N, C-alpha and C positions, 0 to 999 in steps of 0.2 A: 422273336426279339420285341419288345414293348420298350418304346421311347415317349416319354413324356416329359413336359415343359414346366411342371410344379409339382412339387413333394406331394401336396393336397391331391393330386391326380394319379398317384400312383396306386395299383391295384394288384400287389404280388400274389399268388396262388398260393404261396407257402410263406412261412419264416424265412427270413433272408441272411443270408453271409454276404455282408456289405464294404466295399471300400469307398471312401471320400475322398475325393482331390478334384485336381484341375483335369491332369491325364490330358495336357496338349500335348499331340504328337504322337499318341501310344507309344511311347518308344520301347526299346527292351526292359528298361526297369519296370516300365508300367506290365509290360507282357508278362515278366517274371511272376510278379505280385499276382496278377488276374489269373494266369494259366493254374497257379496253385489253388487259388480261391475257387474258380469254377469245378476243379478236381474234387474238393471236400465237400462244394456244395453238392454235386452230384452224388457222392456216395453217400451223404445225409440227409438226402432228399430234400434240400433246401433250394431256394431261389438265389442265383449268384447274380448280385446286383451292384450297380454303381450310382452314386450321387455324386455329379460334377455339378459347375456353375457357369453362369454366361451372363454378364460379361464376366471378364477376369477380374479377382481383386486389385490386382495392380493397376489395370484401365479406369476403375470408379474410382480408386487411391489417387490416381494422377501420377502414378508412378511408372505409367505406359502410355504411349499414345500411337497413333497411327496403324501403320501394318505390324501387327504383332503376333497373331496366332499362326501356330503351325497347321490346324486343323480349324475348318469350320465346326459348330457343334454338330451338324449333320454327318460330316466326314467322321468325325471323331466317334458318334455313337455307330457308325456303320463298323469300323476299326473295333470298336468295343465287342459288339455283337459276333463278329466274326472270330474273337477270340472265345464266345460260350457266353458272354453276360446276357442274359436273359431280361433283366429290366434294369433302364438306365433313366437318370431323373436328371434333367438339365435345369435344375431351378436358376430363377434369377438373382444373382449377387447384386442386393441392393441397401440401403442404410438398415432395413428392418434385420437384412440377416447380420449386417457387419457389427450390429449392436446387439445380438441376440445372446444372452448368457449361453455356456456351454451345458449347464444343467437342462434349459429350456430346449437346447438344440436337440440333445439325446431324446428328450421325452418325445418330440415329434418325429423322432426315427423309429423308436418304439411304435407310436401311433400309427405313422402312416406305411411304414416299411415292415413291421412287426421283426424288428431285428432280433436275431439270434448272437450271430457274431459280427464283430466290427474288423476288419485288417486294416492296419496302419503302418507305415513305415516310422524308424525310430524318431524322427525329428516331426512329426504329426502334432498339429494341434488345430482346435475348431473353437469357435465362438468368440465374444468379445474379447480384445486383446490376445487373442490365442491362450486363454487360460485354460483351454481342454487339451491339455499334453496327453501323454500315455499314462502316466502317474494317476491324473484326474478322470481318465477314460476307465481304468483299470478299476478304480474304487467307486464308479457309478455302476460298472458291470456287476460288481457284487451287489450292491444294493439293488439293481433293477433286473437282475437276470439276464446278463449278456455276458459274452466274453471278448475278450481283446486278444488278437493275434498280431504281433509284432512281427515285423517282415525286413530283413537286413535289405538295405539298399543296394542296386547293381553296379559295380563300377566298370568303368571302360578298361579293358584288356592291358591297353599300351600305359597309361599314365596313372592309373588306378585312381581316376577323379571320379566321384558319382555320376551316373548317366541322369542329365536333367534335360529339361525343354531350355532353360537357358544357354547350357552349353551347344546343344544343337543350332539355336540363332545364331549363337557366336562362329561357329562352323561356317554356318551357311553365308554369314556376314564377310567370309574370309574367302569366298569360293570355295571351302574347303567341302567338296561335295564327299568323297570318300569317307571322311571322319562324320559327317552328317548320316549318310548310308549306314555305317557301321553301329551309330548309337540309337537310329530309328529300326533297325533291322530291315530296312526296305529302302528304296529308292524317294527321297523328297518328291512330292507330287503336287504339280499345279495343273488346274482344271477349271472349265468353264466354257460358255456359248462363245461360238467361233461369231466373231461380228465384223462389221465390217472397218476397215483402215484407211490409210489414204491412197492404197492402191499402189505404191510404189515399187515395193517388191515386186511385183509382175514385169513392171517396166525395165526392173534391172536383171530379169532372167531368172528370179529367185521369188516366186510367189509364195507369201506367208499365210497363215492361219493366225488372226488376231485373236488370243485368248483373253476372253472377259475375265479373268479371276477375281474373286470375291476382295472387296476393296480393303479387308482387313486382315488377308492372310499376308505373312511375312514372306516379303522376297530376298531371294539371295543376292549376293554381290552383282553388280551390273557387268553383265559381259555376255560372252556366247559360249553355249553348253551344247553337248552331245547327250541323247538321251531318247527313250521310247516314247512315241505316241502311239496312244489307242484311241481308237475310233470304230464305234459301231461294233463292238467284236473283233476288230483286226488291229494287228499291231504293225507300224512301220518304224524305220530307222527316222531319227529328226536331228536338226541343228535349230537352237533357238537362240534367239536374242532378247534379254530382259536388260532395258535400259532407255533413254531418251533420245536415241537416235540422234546423237553430235553432230554428225555431217550435215543433217538438214535442220538443225537448231531445234530439236523436237523439246517441247515443253513437260510431256507427260511421259511416266514411267509405263511402258507396255511390255507384253509377253507375246513375244512374235515367231513361232513355228515353221520350218521349211521342213516339209514331209518330204523326204528322198524317194525317187522314183515312184512318185505321185502327181497325178493331174487331174482333181475332181473339183467340182463344186461343192463345198460343205459349209457353207454359211448357213448359222442356226444351228449346227450340228454341235454337240457335247465331246469336247476333245480334252484328251487328258496327255500331260506331259510329264514322264517320271526323269528327273534328271540324273545322268551316269558320270559326267565329267565336264570340267570345267576347261573350255577350252583359251580363252584369252579374256583380257578386260575389254570392255567397250571403248573404242577409240574414235578419235573424229580423224577422216581423212581427208586428203588435200585433193578433195575431186572425185566425181563417181566412177571415173575406173580405178583408182587406186582402190576403193571400196569393192567392187567387183571384183577384183584380184584377190583380194584379202575373203571374200567370202568364198570364193571358188577352195581354197586352202583350208576354210573353215571345214566346207562339207566333206572335203578329201580326208581330212583328219579325223572328222567325227565318223565316216563312214568306215575307216580303218578301226578305230576303237571300237564302235559297234558290231562290226562283224567278226571279231575276235571274241564275240561273248554270245552265249546261247541267247537265242530271242526269247523273251517271257511270255507267256501263254495267259 
């Protein structure tokens, strides 16, 4: 897999079959499109490729701020590569890109990516003021010798709504882990280096790993979650608190995971936490004893949920 950060740096080994989009989260809708794209590219001896952007246009245009992304550019590229995409371009989204006319954008794709086929959803558009819609692109393809494949969007089995990154964020904001997992096709993942916190968890009998999650990644509803912790190739049952610890008047939001049946010094290690179930919202307790009693209940509930599931590999 080749991952570059500018369109001009792309060096495809052959003509490309290309998808263009944000692909934040690489959810089931994205997977459906890309698995088909990869299959066709291989059959036609083309390079399966994705052009995506960072920052997100919503951030640049002021429609979103703070923790917004389901995946970092590197996480997104890794997920795309796991689907078989061989070339990933994460191009900067800036004023130049925002104001580029659609025809000029197409010309750059032809020049730098040797575009043979462009795969898009029915609502896709690129270029200035989204002028490059499917009808426009099909006309450009007829003139410039590439084809456009329109792929139907994947809908959620229960509601019939189209699976999208925004609906996954909405589910996570409610603590609806099962819906988010279903739409992603995998558990929602928080990861980062284990850093020093205030050490309070150890004094309470629940030493936690404070995960330095990317500052722009979307965090789910504040509360306590059961999930799987992955560390150096091993997997452990875990219960994590996401929030600002109101019992101790905390000001910043942290992600702290308590690994069950575990006692090691892991500062500086890379820890992954996959959300499995929302246990309860974050609460302010009247004293440390009440908090400790609730933490015992949280761990027991989390253990029961996780023990009933197959351990991921």
